[in-house]
ROVOBA-819851 format. One line per field, with one value per residue (C-alpha): residue in one letter; residue number from 1; x, y, z. Coordinates in pm, 1 decimal, always signed. Layout:
N
residu c(A, ...);
num c(NUM, ...);
c1 c(X, ...);
c2 c(Y, ...);
c3 c(Z, ...);
END
This chain:
259
residu c(M, T, E, P, R, H, R, I, F, L, K, A, S, R, V, H, I, S, E, G, S, G, G, D, K, D, S, A, W, A, D, I, D, P, D, N, V, H, H, L, R, H, V, L, R, L, G, P, G, A, M, I, R, I, F, D, G, S, G, S, E, Y, E, A, R, I, V, D, S, K, P, R, R, M, T, A, R, I, L, G, S, I, K, P, E, T, E, S, P, L, R, I, T, L, A, Q, A, L, I, K, E, D, N, F, D, R, I, L, T, S, C, T, E, L, G, C, A, C, F, I, P, L, I, T, R, R, T, V, V, K, T, R, K, A, D, L, T, G, K, M, R, R, W, D, K, I, L, E, R, A, A, A, Q, S, G, R, V, K, V, P, E, I, D, A, P, R, N, L, A, E, F, L, A, E, D, R, P, G, L, K, L, I, L, S, P, K, K, G, E, S, G, I, S, R, I, F, D, E, K, E, R, I, K, E, L, V, I, I, S, G, P, E, G, G, L, E, D, D, E, E, R, L, A, I, D, S, G, Y, H, A, I, S, L, G, P, R, I, L, R, A, E, T, A, G, A, A, A, I, A, L, I, Q, Y, L, I, G, D, V, D);
num c(1, 2, 3, 4, 5, 6, 7, 8, 9, 10, 11, 12, 13, 14, 15, 16, 17, 18, 19, 20, 21, 22, 23, 24, 25, 26, 27, 28, 29, 30, 31, 32, 33, 34, 35, 36, 37, 38, 39, 40, 41, 42, 43, 44, 45, 46, 47, 48, 49, 50, 51, 52, 53, 54, 55, 56, 57, 58, 59, 60, 61, 62, 63, 64, 65, 66, 67, 68, 69, 70, 71, 72, 73, 74, 75, 76, 77, 78, 79, 80, 81, 82, 83, 84, 85, 86, 87, 88, 89, 90, 91, 92, 93, 94, 95, 96, 97, 98, 99, 100, 101, 102, 103, 104, 105, 106, 107, 108, 109, 110, 111, 112, 113, 114, 115, 116, 117, 118, 119, 120, 121, 122, 123, 124, 125, 126, 127, 128, 129, 130, 131, 132, 133, 134, 135, 136, 137, 138, 139, 140, 141, 142, 143, 144, 145, 146, 147, 148, 149, 150, 151, 152, 153, 154, 155, 156, 157, 158, 159, 160, 161, 162, 163, 164, 165, 166, 167, 168, 169, 170, 171, 172, 173, 174, 175, 176, 177, 178, 179, 180, 181, 182, 183, 184, 185, 186, 187, 188, 189, 190, 191, 192, 193, 194, 195, 196, 197, 198, 199, 200, 201, 202, 203, 204, 205, 206, 207, 208, 209, 210, 211, 212, 213, 214, 215, 216, 217, 218, 219, 220, 221, 222, 223, 224, 225, 226, 227, 228, 229, 230, 231, 232, 233, 234, 235, 236, 237, 238, 239, 240, 241, 242, 243, 244, 245, 246, 247, 248, 249, 250, 251, 252, 253, 254, 255, 256, 257, 258, 259);
c1 c(+1308.4, +980.2, +807.6, +810.7, +461.6, +524.1, +629.2, +754.7, +879.5, +1214.7, +1384.1, +1671.8, +1921.2, +1829.9, +1909.6, +2282.0, +2415.6, +2793.1, +2919.0, +3162.7, +3075.2, +3159.5, +2834.7, +2900.5, +2546.1, +2660.7, +2747.4, +2384.5, +2157.1, +1872.6, +1829.8, +1456.9, +1301.4, +1110.8, +761.5, +818.7, +992.9, +680.7, +458.9, +685.5, +757.7, +433.2, +164.6, +302.6, +512.2, +814.1, +1167.5, +1507.2, +1478.0, +1155.1, +1148.9, +1022.5, +1025.9, +1156.1, +1116.9, +1279.3, +1130.3, +1418.3, +1217.5, +1377.5, +1232.1, +1455.8, +1409.4, +1548.6, +1575.8, +1554.8, +1881.0, +1856.7, +1554.8, +1542.9, +1251.0, +1326.8, +1560.7, +1581.0, +1845.6, +1765.1, +2011.1, +1929.1, +1940.4, +1840.1, +1652.6, +1403.7, +1248.5, +872.0, +674.2, +399.5, +416.1, +177.8, +321.5, +117.0, +209.6, -129.5, -168.9, -493.6, -575.3, -838.7, -1039.6, -1001.0, -1290.5, -1356.5, -1047.1, -1150.0, -1284.1, -970.5, -764.8, -969.0, -893.4, -520.4, -534.4, -753.7, -588.2, -241.9, -357.7, -475.2, -137.6, -168.7, +176.5, +102.9, -167.8, -237.3, -492.8, -703.6, -891.1, -1209.6, -1508.1, -1704.3, -1411.5, -1513.4, -1189.9, -968.6, -597.9, -424.6, -49.7, +9.4, -144.2, -2.7, +328.7, +158.1, -110.0, +149.2, +344.5, +26.0, -59.5, +291.8, +245.5, -89.9, +71.6, +363.3, +129.1, -93.8, +206.4, +341.6, +8.0, -53.0, +289.3, +409.1, +780.4, +732.8, +540.1, +325.4, +416.2, +181.7, +208.8, +97.8, -263.6, -320.3, -622.9, -773.2, -680.0, -316.3, -309.3, -461.8, -195.9, +76.1, +217.4, +167.1, +245.6, +9.9, -357.3, -569.7, -911.2, -1176.1, -1447.5, -1791.0, -2131.6, -2309.8, -2497.7, -2384.1, -2011.9, -1780.3, -1759.4, -1416.7, -1348.2, -1398.4, -1111.2, -868.4, -983.9, -693.9, -454.3, -273.8, +59.7, -50.0, +211.7, +96.3, -246.5, -376.3, -725.7, -922.8, -1190.0, -1414.6, -1530.6, -1860.4, -2120.1, -1884.4, -1707.7, -1902.3, -1983.6, -1732.3, -1456.7, -1524.1, -1527.2, -1193.4, -1046.0, -1180.9, -1040.3, -706.4, -696.2, -884.3, -1133.4, -1458.7, -1551.3, -1838.1, -1815.9, -2175.5, -2533.9, -2507.2, -2356.8, -2057.7, -1949.9, -1639.7, -1441.2, -1543.9, -1502.9, -1123.6, -1073.6, -1337.7, -1169.8, -823.4, -953.9, -1113.5, -802.7, -580.1, -813.9, -825.0, -460.5, -259.5, -238.7, -325.5, -149.8);
c2 c(+1047.6, +1179.5, +938.4, +1080.8, +1140.0, +1216.7, +959.6, +1015.3, +810.2, +893.2, +726.2, +507.4, +737.6, +1012.7, +802.5, +794.7, +545.2, +492.9, +139.2, +90.8, +426.3, +297.2, +431.9, +791.9, +925.5, +1226.6, +987.1, +874.2, +1134.9, +1192.5, +1453.7, +1534.3, +1605.4, +1929.4, +1773.8, +1641.6, +1966.0, +2160.1, +1926.8, +1925.1, +2301.4, +2456.8, +2203.4, +2046.8, +2352.4, +2140.3, +2270.9, +2191.5, +1970.0, +1801.8, +1421.8, +1226.8, +871.6, +785.6, +471.2, +407.4, +81.8, -129.3, -278.3, -50.6, +250.9, +527.1, +756.3, +1099.0, +1456.3, +1754.2, +1950.3, +2197.0, +2346.6, +2559.3, +2640.2, +2350.6, +2130.4, +1972.4, +1755.1, +1503.9, +1315.0, +944.8, +829.4, +466.0, +208.4, -74.8, -334.4, -328.8, -641.6, -456.0, -611.2, -888.6, -1238.4, -1243.8, -1065.4, -939.8, -778.2, -591.9, -552.7, -282.5, -148.3, +227.5, +419.6, +785.7, +955.8, +1019.3, +666.1, +513.3, +717.1, +568.8, +218.8, +292.7, +430.3, +165.9, -131.5, -1.4, +16.1, -346.2, -468.2, -477.4, -505.6, -409.6, -229.9, -272.1, -29.0, -203.3, -68.8, -264.8, -215.7, -28.4, +188.6, +551.4, +713.1, +835.6, +748.1, +981.1, +930.9, +1303.5, +1282.2, +945.9, +1064.1, +1312.8, +1060.2, +794.1, +1045.8, +1139.2, +773.8, +715.7, +1001.0, +861.0, +522.6, +679.8, +876.8, +574.7, +355.9, +623.3, +667.6, +293.9, +210.3, +6.8, -11.4, -72.8, +133.1, -69.3, -73.6, +55.9, -31.4, +170.0, +104.8, -173.6, -335.6, -649.0, -885.2, -772.0, -826.3, -1174.6, -1275.4, -1213.1, -1508.7, -1419.9, -1647.3, -1722.5, -1789.4, -1596.3, -1462.2, -1253.2, -1086.1, -1173.0, -1045.1, -1345.1, -1581.7, -1940.3, -1861.7, -1995.1, -1795.9, -1655.5, -1879.2, -2198.6, -2108.7, -2129.8, -2457.3, -2654.0, -2368.4, -2305.8, -2236.0, -1952.7, -1675.7, -1476.3, -1375.2, -1174.5, -1026.2, -872.8, -621.3, -460.5, -103.2, +69.9, -164.7, -461.2, -660.9, -783.1, -1154.6, -1237.6, -1046.0, -1252.3, -1570.3, -1475.0, -1434.7, -1774.1, -1935.0, -1771.5, -1951.9, -1713.1, -1844.4, -1646.1, -1577.3, -1400.0, -1170.3, -1235.5, -1172.8, -793.7, -599.1, -392.9, -67.8, -73.1, +122.3, -119.5, -467.7, -485.1, -364.6, -604.9, -897.7, -808.9, -765.5, -1111.8, -1270.9, -1115.1, -1246.3, -1596.1, -1658.7, -1337.2, -1122.2, -1400.8, -1525.1);
c3 c(+2630.6, +2489.5, +2252.0, +1895.5, +1762.3, +1394.7, +1137.6, +782.0, +488.7, +329.6, +36.2, +152.4, -21.6, +227.8, +536.0, +610.9, +860.3, +856.2, +894.2, +1180.1, +1333.7, +1679.6, +1819.8, +1715.5, +1682.6, +1480.3, +1195.2, +1155.6, +1003.2, +758.5, +487.5, +476.2, +136.4, +55.3, +68.8, +419.9, +518.9, +423.9, +627.1, +931.7, +931.1, +815.9, +908.0, +1225.7, +1324.0, +1415.7, +1432.6, +1583.9, +1889.3, +1779.9, +1777.8, +1473.6, +1344.3, +998.0, +787.2, +451.1, +321.7, +451.4, +737.9, +996.8, +1172.8, +1305.8, +1602.9, +1514.2, +1637.1, +1401.6, +1431.5, +1143.3, +967.6, +653.5, +418.7, +181.8, +381.2, +722.9, +882.8, +1154.7, +1372.9, +1404.1, +1766.3, +1731.5, +1524.7, +1567.2, +1336.0, +1406.6, +1316.7, +1132.5, +784.3, +684.4, +631.9, +310.9, -8.8, -127.1, -468.4, -534.9, -903.7, -871.9, -1163.3, -1183.6, -1033.1, -958.6, -820.9, -459.9, -421.9, -574.7, -328.1, -43.0, -169.6, -172.5, +181.0, +344.5, +175.0, +266.1, +627.1, +594.7, +467.9, +88.4, -73.7, -434.9, -635.2, -1005.9, -1154.4, -1418.2, -1718.1, -1784.6, -2015.3, -1750.7, -1641.4, -1684.7, -1563.1, -1846.7, -1832.9, -2075.5, -2112.8, -2063.1, -1713.9, -1608.5, -1462.1, -1232.0, -1136.8, -1048.2, -838.2, -654.8, -586.6, -452.7, -204.5, -90.0, -26.0, +162.1, +388.7, +452.8, +536.2, +771.8, +947.7, +992.1, +1134.7, +838.4, +755.8, +382.3, +128.2, -113.3, -482.0, -750.2, -1119.0, -1419.4, -1529.3, -1781.6, -1940.5, -1788.6, -2072.6, -2058.7, -1683.1, -1708.2, -1959.8, -1700.0, -1509.2, -1143.9, -850.4, -564.7, -513.2, -764.4, -663.4, -834.9, -630.1, -768.2, -652.2, -802.6, -576.8, -566.9, -579.0, -307.3, +14.1, +84.0, +385.8, +182.2, -49.0, +242.5, +399.3, +249.2, +186.9, +514.1, +346.0, +118.9, +102.2, -201.2, -328.7, -621.7, -592.4, -881.3, -783.4, -1043.9, -1117.8, -1046.1, -1196.1, -1175.1, -1442.0, -1742.3, -1751.8, -2023.1, -1835.8, -1525.2, -1734.7, -1890.3, -1541.4, -1430.8, -1746.7, -1656.3, -1321.1, -1090.2, -833.0, -820.0, -457.9, -287.4, +15.6, +115.1, +3.9, -10.3, -299.1, -191.3, -349.4, -569.6, -310.0, -31.4, -179.0, -200.3, +156.2, +287.6, +110.9, +241.9, +596.7, +585.2, +436.1, +701.5, +969.9, +821.7, +729.0, +757.0, +1070.3, +1312.6, +1625.8);
END
């Protein structure tokens, strides 16, 4: 059988697998949503007979063949399933200060590829991006789509969560489990590897990464007083859209995606 090359995310409600089907493949099928239909039909030029892979956030991935194609709806027959081991053993939450739209999109994409499980957009004093309530629903929908595409491209079987933006003080008042880190460009702070010397059983982490220009001193102090460890990624100053991804890559190397 030809290896499917194209991978899409569907909500679990669109994947139908009958219990006790007795191996009847016709009873396992997927109803593909209009956004994915457009991409498959008009961008990839796929139609009946084409093989695709589907994941629905359950941890499973399904091999499927398109059997019916219409302008706004496709049906695919599910032929089999696997459970790829592509998720990180760590639950990493990145609390990222909002930055210019294209750069924030890059953070969502690269950190999803690196295994981030949850994103929390933060509003800080130096945040220049406006978050009007009237625009928030559309912005959240757009971020969800970016995360779905990044998860599909990187072979993940779960799509990261993303919360609504909130200000830094509100976020720090929340009781969050796990090791808490704040990325600091200041010299003299602990290097990231030192934090993990005695922490081999870490399962959850929360990382705060600032906006263009960084967090103000009293914002960083408030985070430290709230239980966050200030860590440095080295002697060079990283851009706002680079720091979070660099930190997650190092953490995955040190205690996450390791043999």
